[in-house]
C-alpha positions as CSV (number, residue, x, y, z in Angstrom):
1,X,36.6,-4.1,-15.3
2,X,36.6,-7.1,-13.0
3,X,33.0,-8.2,-13.7
4,X,33.7,-11.5,-11.8
5,X,34.5,-9.6,-8.6
6,X,31.5,-7.3,-9.0
7,X,29.2,-10.3,-9.6
8,X,30.6,-12.0,-6.8
9,X,30.0,-9.0,-4.3
10,X,26.4,-8.4,-6.0
11,X,25.4,-12.2,-5.7
12,X,26.6,-12.4,-2.1
13,X,24.6,-9.4,-1.0
14,X,21.5,-10.6,-2.9
15,X,21.6,-14.0,-1.3
16,X,21.9,-12.3,2.3
17,X,18.6,-10.4,1.2
18,X,16.7,-13.5,0.3
19,X,17.9,-15.2,3.4
20,X,16.1,-12.7,5.4
21,X,13.1,-12.3,3.2
22,X,10.6,-11.6,5.8
23,X,12.7,-8.8,7.4
24,X,13.7,-7.5,3.8
25,X,10.6,-7.7,1.8
26,X,7.6,-8.8,3.5
27,X,8.2,-6.3,6.5
28,X,8.0,-3.2,4.1
29,X,4.9,-4.6,2.2
30,X,3.1,-5.1,5.7
31,X,4.1,-1.3,6.6
32,X,2.6,-0.1,3.4
33,X,-0.6,-2.0,3.8
34,X,-0.9,-0.2,7.4
35,X,-0.2,3.2,5.6
36,X,-3.1,2.6,3.3
37,X,-5.3,1.5,6.2
38,X,-4.3,4.6,8.2
39,X,-4.0,7.3,5.6
40,X,-6.1,6.0,2.7
41,X,-8.9,5.0,5.0
42,X,-8.7,7.6,7.9
43,X,-7.6,10.7,5.8
44,X,-8.9,9.5,2.6
45,X,-12.4,9.6,4.0
46,X,-11.9,13.3,4.6
47,X,-10.0,14.2,1.6
48,X,-11.5,12.7,-1.5
49,X,-9.1,14.1,-4.1
50,X,-5.9,16.1,-4.7
51,X,-5.5,17.9,-7.9
52,X,-7.9,15.5,-9.6
53,X,-6.4,12.2,-8.2
54,X,-8.1,10.2,-5.6
55,X,-6.2,10.5,-2.3
56,X,-5.5,6.8,-2.0
57,X,-3.9,6.6,-5.4
58,X,-2.2,10.1,-4.8
59,X,-0.2,8.6,-1.9
60,X,1.1,5.6,-3.8
61,X,4.3,7.3,-5.2
62,X,5.1,8.8,-1.9
63,X,4.9,5.5,-0.3
64,X,7.0,3.8,-2.7
65,X,9.6,6.7,-2.3
66,X,9.6,6.3,1.5
67,X,10.3,2.7,1.1
68,X,12.9,3.2,-1.6
69,X,14.8,5.9,0.5
70,X,14.7,3.9,3.8
71,X,15.5,0.5,2.3
72,X,18.4,1.8,-0.1
73,X,20.2,3.4,2.9
74,X,19.6,0.5,5.3
75,X,20.9,-2.1,2.9
76,X,23.8,-0.3,1.6
77,X,25.0,0.8,5.1
78,X,24.8,-2.5,6.5
79,X,26.2,-4.1,3.6
80,X,29.6,-2.3,3.9
81,X,29.5,-1.9,7.6
82,X,29.4,-5.4,8.6
83,X,32.8,-6.3,6.7
84,X,34.3,-3.4,8.7
85,X,32.8,-4.7,11.9
86,X,33.8,-8.4,11.3
87,X,37.4,-7.4,9.7
88,X,36.7,-8.9,6.3
89,X,36.9,-5.4,4.7
90,X,40.7,-6.3,4.4
91,X,39.8,-9.0,2.0
92,X,38.2,-6.5,-0.2
93,X,40.9,-3.9,0.0
94,X,43.7,-6.4,-0.7
95,X,41.8,-8.2,-3.6
96,X,42.5,-7.4,-7.2
97,X,39.5,-4.9,-7.4
98,X,39.3,-1.4,-7.7
99,X,37.3,1.0,-5.4
100,X,34.8,1.5,-8.3
101,X,34.3,-2.1,-8.8
102,X,33.7,-2.5,-5.0
103,X,31.3,0.3,-4.8
104,X,29.4,-0.9,-7.9
105,X,28.8,-4.3,-6.3
106,X,27.9,-3.2,-3.0
107,X,25.6,-0.3,-4.3
108,X,24.2,-2.1,-7.1
109,X,22.9,-4.9,-4.8
110,X,21.6,-2.3,-2.5
111,X,19.6,-0.4,-5.3
112,X,18.5,-3.8,-6.8
113,X,16.9,-4.8,-3.5
114,X,15.2,-1.4,-3.1
115,X,13.8,-1.6,-6.7
116,X,12.4,-4.9,-6.1
117,X,10.7,-3.7,-2.9
118,X,9.5,-0.7,-4.7
119,X,7.8,-2.8,-7.4
120,X,6.3,-5.2,-4.9
121,X,4.7,-2.3,-3.2
122,X,3.5,-1.0,-6.4
123,X,1.8,-4.3,-7.2
124,X,0.4,-4.4,-3.6
125,X,-1.1,-0.9,-3.9
126,X,-3.0,-2.1,-7.0
127,X,-5.0,-4.2,-4.7
128,X,-6.2,-1.1,-2.7
129,X,-6.6,1.7,-5.4
130,X,-6.5,2.0,-9.0
131,X,-3.1,2.9,-10.0
132,X,-1.9,4.2,-13.5
133,X,1.7,5.1,-14.6
134,X,1.4,7.7,-17.3
135,X,5.0,7.8,-18.1
136,X,6.7,4.5,-17.5
137,X,10.1,5.6,-18.7
138,X,10.4,8.5,-16.3
139,X,9.0,6.3,-13.6
140,X,11.7,3.7,-14.0
141,X,14.2,6.5,-14.3
142,X,13.4,8.2,-11.0
143,X,13.2,4.8,-9.4
144,X,16.5,3.9,-10.6
145,X,18.3,7.2,-9.8
146,X,16.8,7.5,-6.3
147,X,17.7,3.8,-5.5
148,X,21.2,4.4,-6.7
149,X,21.6,7.8,-5.0
150,X,20.5,6.7,-1.6
151,X,22.3,3.4,-1.9
152,X,25.4,5.6,-2.3
153,X,24.3,7.7,0.7
154,X,23.8,4.6,2.8
155,X,27.1,3.3,1.7
156,X,28.7,6.6,3.0
157,X,26.8,6.1,6.3
158,X,28.2,2.5,6.5
159,X,31.7,3.7,6.3
160,X,31.1,6.6,8.6
161,X,29.5,4.7,11.4
162,X,31.7,3.1,14.1
163,X,28.7,1.3,15.7
164,X,25.4,-0.3,15.0
165,X,23.5,2.4,16.7
166,X,25.1,5.1,14.4
167,X,23.7,3.2,11.2
168,X,20.1,4.2,12.4
169,X,20.7,7.9,13.5
170,X,20.5,9.6,10.1
171,X,17.7,7.4,8.5
172,X,15.7,7.8,11.7
173,X,16.3,11.4,12.6
174,X,16.9,13.0,9.3
175,X,15.7,10.9,6.3
176,X,12.4,9.7,7.6
177,X,11.3,13.2,8.9
178,X,12.3,14.7,5.6
179,X,10.3,12.0,3.5
180,X,7.2,12.6,5.6
181,X,7.5,16.2,5.2
182,X,8.4,16.0,1.6
183,X,4.9,15.7,0.3
184,X,4.6,11.8,0.5
185,X,1.1,12.1,1.7
186,X,0.0,15.5,0.5
187,X,0.9,18.1,-2.1
188,X,2.9,21.0,-0.5
189,X,0.5,23.4,-2.7
190,X,-2.0,22.9,0.4
191,X,0.4,24.4,2.6
192,X,0.6,28.2,3.5
193,X,2.9,30.0,1.1
194,X,5.6,30.5,3.7
195,X,5.8,26.7,4.3
196,X,5.6,26.1,0.6
197,X,8.9,28.0,0.3
198,X,10.5,26.1,3.4
199,X,9.6,22.9,1.5
200,X,11.6,23.5,-1.4
201,X,14.7,23.2,0.9
202,X,13.8,19.7,1.4
203,X,15.5,17.7,-1.3
204,X,13.1,14.6,-0.9
205,X,10.2,17.1,-2.1
206,X,11.9,16.9,-5.7
207,X,12.2,13.2,-5.7
208,X,8.6,12.6,-4.7
209,X,7.3,15.3,-7.1
210,X,9.1,14.0,-10.1
211,X,8.0,10.5,-9.5
212,X,4.5,11.3,-8.8
213,X,4.5,13.3,-12.1
214,X,5.3,10.2,-13.9
215,X,2.2,8.5,-12.5
216,X,-0.4,11.3,-12.8
217,X,1.2,14.4,-14.4
218,X,0.7,16.2,-11.2
219,X,3.7,17.7,-9.5
220,X,4.9,20.3,-7.0
221,X,7.8,21.4,-9.1
222,X,8.8,21.0,-12.8
223,X,10.2,17.7,-14.0
224,X,13.5,19.3,-15.2
225,X,14.1,20.7,-11.7
226,X,13.3,17.3,-10.1
227,X,15.7,15.6,-12.3
228,X,18.4,18.2,-11.8
229,X,18.1,17.9,-7.9
230,X,18.2,14.2,-8.1
231,X,21.5,14.2,-10.4
232,X,23.0,16.8,-8.0
233,X,22.6,14.7,-5.0
234,X,23.9,11.7,-7.0
235,X,27.0,13.6,-8.1
236,X,27.7,14.8,-4.4
237,X,27.4,11.2,-3.1
238,X,29.9,10.0,-5.8
239,X,32.2,12.7,-4.9
240,X,32.2,11.8,-1.2
241,X,32.7,8.2,-1.9
242,X,35.6,8.9,-4.3
243,X,37.1,11.0,-1.5
244,X,36.8,8.3,1.0
245,X,38.6,5.8,-1.1
246,X,41.4,8.3,-2.0
247,X,42.1,9.2,1.6
248,X,41.1,5.7,3.1
249,X,38.9,7.6,5.7
250,X,37.2,4.9,8.0
251,X,38.3,2.2,5.8
252,X,41.0,0.7,7.9
253,X,39.6,1.6,11.3
């Protein structure tokens, strides 16, 4: 394992993150504050509790997941797309570093950035509502798995995209709507039975449900199912990345 190369890629990506600190960290926090103002104050005034949890506290795990998903995809996709765009991807491909080590550096950095943002949002939310984490281990596990999975997904998007506009298509048109419809701001149990069943086809439901359970022991689906679906998506992303490096798809074009 070429740890020096992995650390070099990881360090470079993290330095880029801190060079654009306002856009990378402050902007998501400001967005979260606005969500609290709009959803916590406006809707929270009409909905006092959901399953015994105050509405303001109930949406905290969903807000964190919303940021984790979008930031993981954004960081990882841009991280690998820019070397392709500038032509420096050939330096990575010709260097004595394996595909696994290259992915580990880029995806590890994207996941670390997302987790940092998630933790900052968690700390920020404590100024607005009382937040308790009933199961810190499971919360950390879901945070890590989600960040890694969607960083891998973003890595795939970065390899697939052949223009900057394509980097935004899937996050804007697919991931963000799925997150809003995945129980970020409500429990799917409040939906009519038909839409509850439809919601179960949304993979984001399982991520948010498991993460929320680790906070308040309140969930739309069981913990085992949430973990299983998250692990399944992670395996699918790993398989796709493996296929890309075996075939060279989009790596040299």
